[in-house]
C-alpha positions in Angstrom: -46.2 -19.3 32.7 -47.4 -16.9 35.4 -48.7 -18.7 38.5 -50.1 -16.7 41.4 -49.2 -18.1 44.7 -52.0 -18.6 47.2 -51.4 -17.7 50.9 -52.8 -21.0 52.1 -51.1 -23.4 54.5 -51.7 -26.3 52.1 -50.1 -24.6 49.2 -47.1 -23.6 51.4 -46.6 -27.3 52.5 -46.8 -28.4 48.8 -44.2 -25.8 47.8 -41.8 -26.8 50.5 -42.2 -30.4 49.6 -41.8 -29.8 45.9 -38.7 -27.6 46.5 -37.0 -30.4 48.6 -38.0 -33.2 46.2 -36.9 -31.4 43.1 -33.6 -30.5 44.7 -32.9 -34.0 46.0 -34.1 -36.0 43.0 -34.4 -33.6 40.0 -37.5 -32.4 38.2 -37.9 -35.4 35.8 -37.4 -38.0 38.5 -39.9 -36.5 41.0 -43.6 -37.4 40.6 -46.5 -35.5 42.0 -47.2 -38.5 44.2 -43.7 -38.1 45.7 -44.5 -34.5 46.5 -47.9 -35.2 48.0 -46.5 -38.0 50.2 -43.8 -35.6 51.5 -46.3 -32.8 52.0 -49.0 -35.0 53.6 -51.7 -33.9 51.2 -53.7 -35.6 48.5 -53.2 -35.2 44.7 -56.4 -33.1 44.4 -54.7 -30.4 46.5 -51.8 -30.1 44.1 -54.2 -30.0 41.1 -56.4 -27.4 42.9 -53.5 -25.0 43.9 -51.1 -25.5 40.9 -52.6 -27.6 38.2 -49.5 -29.5 37.0 -46.0 -30.4 37.9 -44.6 -27.7 35.5 -46.8 -25.1 37.1 -45.7 -26.2 40.5 -42.0 -25.8 39.5 -42.8 -22.3 38.2 -44.4 -21.5 41.6 -41.5 -22.9 43.5 -39.1 -20.6 41.5 -41.4 -17.6 41.7 -41.7 -17.8 45.5 -37.9 -17.3 45.8 -37.1 -15.3 42.7 -40.1 -12.9 42.9 -38.9 -10.8 45.8 -35.3 -10.9 44.5 -36.3 -9.7 41.1 -38.6 -7.0 42.5 -35.6 -5.7 44.6 -33.4 -5.8 41.5 -35.8 -3.7 39.5 -36.3 -1.3 42.4 -32.6 -0.8 42.8 -32.2 -0.2 39.0 -35.0 2.4 39.1 -33.3 4.2 41.9 -29.9 4.1 40.2 -31.4 5.5 37.0 -33.2 8.3 39.0 -30.0 9.3 40.9 -27.4 9.1 38.2 -27.1 12.2 35.9 -25.1 10.3 33.3 -26.7 6.9 33.8 -25.7 4.1 36.3 -22.2 2.8 36.4 -21.3 -0.8 35.5 -20.4 -1.5 39.1 -23.7 0.0 40.3 -25.7 -2.1 37.8 -23.9 -5.3 38.8 -24.4 -4.6 42.5 -28.1 -4.1 41.9 -28.3 -7.4 40.0 -26.4 -9.4 42.7 -27.0 -7.9 46.1 -30.7 -8.8 46.4 -29.9 -12.5 46.2 -27.4 -12.2 49.1 -30.0 -10.2 51.1 -32.8 -12.7 50.5 -30.5 -15.6 51.3 -30.1 -14.2 54.8 -33.9 -14.1 55.2 -34.6 -17.6 53.8 -34.9 -20.4 56.3 -33.0 -23.7 56.0 -35.2 -24.4 53.0 -33.1 -21.8 51.1 -30.2 -24.3 51.0 -32.5 -26.7 49.2 -33.5 -24.0 46.8 -29.9 -23.3 45.8 -29.4 -27.0 45.3 -32.5 -27.1 43.1 -31.2 -24.1 41.0 -27.9 -25.9 40.6 -29.7 -29.0 39.3 -31.9 -27.0 36.9 -29.0 -25.2 35.4 -27.7 -28.6 34.2 -31.0 -30.0 32.9 -31.3 -30.1 29.1 -35.1 -30.0 29.4 -36.7 -27.5 27.0 -39.8 -26.8 29.2 -37.7 -26.5 32.4 -35.4 -24.0 30.7 -38.4 -22.1 29.4 -39.8 -21.9 33.0 -36.4 -20.6 34.2 -36.2 -18.0 31.5 -39.7 -16.7 32.3 -38.6 -15.9 35.9 -35.9 -13.4 34.6 -37.7 -12.0 31.5 -38.4 -8.6 33.1 -35.0 -8.4 34.7 -33.2 -8.9 31.3 -35.7 -6.5 29.6 -34.6 -3.7 32.0 -31.0 -4.5 32.7 -29.8 -5.2 29.1 -30.4 -1.7 27.8 -29.1 -0.2 31.1 -25.8 -2.1 30.6 -25.8 -1.1 27.0 -25.9 2.6 28.0 -23.0 2.1 30.3 -21.2 -0.1 27.8 -21.9 1.3 24.4 -19.4 -0.9 22.7 -21.6 -4.0 23.3 -24.6 -5.2 21.4 -27.7 -6.4 23.2 -27.0 -10.1 22.5 -23.5 -9.9 24.0 -24.7 -8.0 27.1 -27.4 -10.6 27.7 -24.8 -13.4 27.4 -22.5 -11.7 29.9 -25.4 -11.2 32.3 -26.1 -15.0 31.9 -22.5 -15.7 32.8 -22.7 -13.5 35.8 -25.9 -15.1 37.0 -24.4 -18.5 36.6 -21.3 -17.4 38.6 -23.7 -16.0 41.3 -25.5 -19.3 41.7 -22.2 -21.2 42.1 -20.9 -18.6 44.5 -24.0 -18.7 46.7 -23.7 -22.5 47.2 -20.1 -21.9 48.6 -21.0 -18.9 50.8 -19.7 -19.6 54.3 -17.5 -22.5 53.2 -13.9 -22.8 52.3 -13.6 -21.6 48.7 -11.6 -23.8 46.4 -8.0 -22.7 46.4 -8.5 -20.0 49.0 -7.7 -22.0 52.1 -10.3 -20.1 54.2 -14.0 -19.6 54.4 -15.5 -16.6 52.6 -18.4 -14.7 54.2 -21.3 -13.4 52.2 -20.2 -9.7 52.2 -16.7 -10.5 51.0 -18.1 -12.9 48.4 -20.5 -10.3 47.1 -17.7 -7.7 46.8 -15.4 -10.1 45.0 -18.2 -11.2 42.6 -19.0 -7.5 41.8 -15.3 -6.8 41.1 -15.1 -9.9 38.9 -18.3 -9.0 37.1 -17.2 -5.5 36.3 -14.1 -6.8 34.5 -16.2 -9.4 32.6 -19.0 -7.0 31.6 -16.6 -4.3 30.5 -14.3 -6.5 28.4 -13.9 -5.8 24.7 -16.6 -7.1 22.4 -16.2 -10.6 21.0 -18.5 -9.7 18.0 -20.6 -12.8 18.4 -21.0 -14.9 15.4 -24.6 -16.0 14.4 -25.6 -19.5 15.3 -25.7 -21.9 12.3 -29.1 -23.5 11.7 
């Protein structure tokens, strides 16, 4: 579901309201009327700019993830151009994670709501919601999976994709704690230190021996 965002004040108000409402109440529990009330617009405006609640969610995600994913792909392209023997695992992981930290600095207070929303969506067993989420990262996985395979030839594509998924899940959880006291650490962790620690953690996880994934029974 590819929804083009329109640079219009009304559409921005709707996106802000939807982001907050989905974060606070969840996708299923939020109605379009809830969103229009918060945004101070009529239902026709939502239908005109987005068409449906599902398309609106896709646009909320794309507004934040679009610049992040573009930066990820640009960094990967640069790594591949610069490395004579291919990018290192550490370089690939940094390219995957660093743009999120950079964008988080640039987001306004609404960024906190967005992270809350992503945390909610990760726990929602809603097929359509998960499909919308997967669409946001399709190109990233398409480019990064073979890049990691070249750096980690002992892994099959399916296992690389699973490990990237684990890394992305850890990233979302870490971002919600940035600037706060991390569990068990006894002290706050700033964004740069958190990124470095997550990259180090990710290198060990991505480079671990293969589990030889068993096929899913149907």
